[in-house]
N, C-alpha and C positions, 0 to 999 in steps of 0.2 A: 585485399585477399587474393591469393593466387587461385587460378582456375582449378588446379589439382587439389588444393585444399578445400575448395568449395564442393567438389564432386560428391564426397560422402554425404554431405548434408542434403544436396539436391536428390541423390539417389534415395536417401531415407524418406524425404518428403514425397517422392514419387511412389515409393512402396506404401507409404501411409495413405496416400490418396487412393491407390488401388485397393487397399484393404477396406477403406471406408466405402468405396464404390461397391465392392463385392458384398460387404457384410453390414453396412450401415452402422458401424461401431463408433463409439465415442473414443477419441484418441488423445492421450496426454503426451505432449512433446517437450523434452527438456530444452531449455534455452539458457541455462546458466553459463554456457560457454560462449554465448553471443553477447554483443553489446546491445542489451535490451533493458531499459529502466522505466520504472514508474515514478514520476516526480509529484510528491504531495506539496502543493503550495497553499499555505493557510491564507485565508482572506484577511484583509486589514481589520475588519470588525472582530474576527476571531482572535487575532493577535492583541487587539485592544482589550478583549474580554480576559485573555490570559494575563495581560499586564495589570488589570484592575485587581485580580486575585493573587498576583505574585507568582503565577505559574510559569514554568519553563518547559521547553520541549527538548529532549536529549536523544539523539540518534544512537542506536545500539546495534550490535551484530553487523549484518551486511549494510545497514543503512548509514548514510553519510549526509552531512549538510551540504547543500549546493554552495559552491564557493562564493563568498561575498554576500551571503544572505543569512538571515536568522529566521526566515519563515518558509523555507523550501528544503525538502529532504528527498534524497535519491534512494529509491528502493529497487535493487536489481530484480528483474523478472526471472524466476527460476524455471517455471513451466507455463505452457499454454495448453488449453483443452479445446479440441475441435469436435463439434457435433453437427451432423448434417451439413458439412462443408462450411460451417460458420464458427467463429471463435465464441465459445460458450463460457470461458473462464480463463483466469490467469492467476498465478501465485507468485508471491514474493516471500518465499520461506527463508528464514534466517535473518530477516530484517525486523527491527523493533523501534518504537518510539516511546520513551518514558515521558509521561505527563505528570509533573510533580511540583511540589512546593514545600517550604517549611511552614508548618501549621502556625498561624498567628494566635495572638491572645483571643480568648473567647471560644476556642475550639477544644475538643477533647484531647487532642494530641499536641497541644501547644509546644513549640520548640522542636518537634520531630518532623522528619521528612515523610510526607504522605502523598499518595497518588496512585496511578495505575500504569502498567506497561501494556502497550498494544503491540502484538507481534504476529508474524507469519500471516500476512495479509492475503486475502483471496478476493478477486473481483468476480461476482456472479452476474453475468449479463442476462440470465433468464429472470432473476428476481430484481435486477437493478440495485444490488446492494454490494457494499464492501464488507467483508467479514474479517475478523481478527481474533486471535487468542487474547483475552483480556485478563490481566492478573493484577489484583491489588498488591501494592508493595508489601511483601512478606505474607501474602495470602494465597488462596487457591485459584488456579487458572480455570476460566470458562473457555472451552475450546470453540473456535470459529463462531463467535457470537456476532450478530448483526451490528455493525459499527455505523455505517453511513448508508443512506439512500442516495442515489445519484441520478443525474440526467446525462444522456449522451449528447454533448454539444457538437463534437466533431467526430463522426464515425471513423474507424480505422481505415486508412487508405495507404496502399503500397505504391511507391514510386520507383521507377527504374531509370537509371542514368547510365549511358554508355561509358565504359565498356562493361563494368561489373559492379554497379552500386545499386543496392536495393535498400530503401528506407521506408519506415512506416510510422505514422503519428496518429494519435487519438487523444481527444480531450473529453474528460468527464467533469461536469460542473454541478452546481447546486448540491454540494455535499451537505446533507443534513443529518444530525445525530438521530439515531433511533431512540425510542423512549427508554429501552434497556440501557443504552450507553449513557444517555443523559443522566439517568438515576445513578449509574456507577460514578460518573464525574462528580455529581453532587455529594454522594456519600463518602467516596474515597478521597476526594480532595478537601472534604469537610468544609464545603462552601457555606458562607453566611448568606443571609437573605439578600443583601444587596449584590453579592457576587453571583447568586443564582439569577437575579434579575439581569445582570450583565450577560450571563451565559444565554439567557433566553432571548436576548436581542440579536443573537447571531443567526441570521437567516441562511447563511451558507458558511461552511468551514473551508471553502476554497475549491481547488480543482485538483484533479489527478490527470497528469499528462503521460501517456505511454509513448515512449520513443524507442524504435527498433531499427537497428542497423545490421545488415547482413555481413557482419565482421566478427572475427574471433576476439574475445577478451585476451589480454596478456596472460591472465590466469582465471580459470573458471571460478565463479563464486560458490561458496558452500551452499548445499541444499539441506543441511541439517537444520531442523526447526530451532528457533531461538527459545531458550528456556531461561527465564529470569532467575537470578540468584535467590536463594531462600531469604 
């Protein structure tokens, strides 16, 4: 990144800090034009649980599969929220993961595609939860429902390398389904008893790794919330 290109961002950050200092305001900063991603990597036991039930994970909207994997998905970070000089939250608007399967024999929707779409993710550091819009396939969306509880394994740290490279990395682990989302998985995927048992053996759904580079994207990602097709 050229110094001249970086100056507007640095100036904006300086003004933001001054505003926070003077007024103690919560500030939301757009990051969709920067190389900043949250990577959801499902645990091996979660993938085994999906395999038992014939469930697949499909990235939609801004989300993409990490090259060479079937268990990791890249969700561009579109905004971060700062409160009291600390990061209080982050959003990945426009990203979605469809969790679905073809309903097997012995289920009400046998032969039909069933499942849910998780979209427009938010990390809330105050409650230590990941939120998402949850939409049953063909159903009504529940906005910003609690999806996972998490633990901060590696706090966000920024590193500077001469002459002008700034990077940040954070790891959240012990992603556990909230009771609300567990019930949505069971009902909307029409899980059988043994499949529910497999789901309940999952002690963690994996990790979320935030990777931030102070570089411009070739093209900013969309900040329009993802809306599943009817």
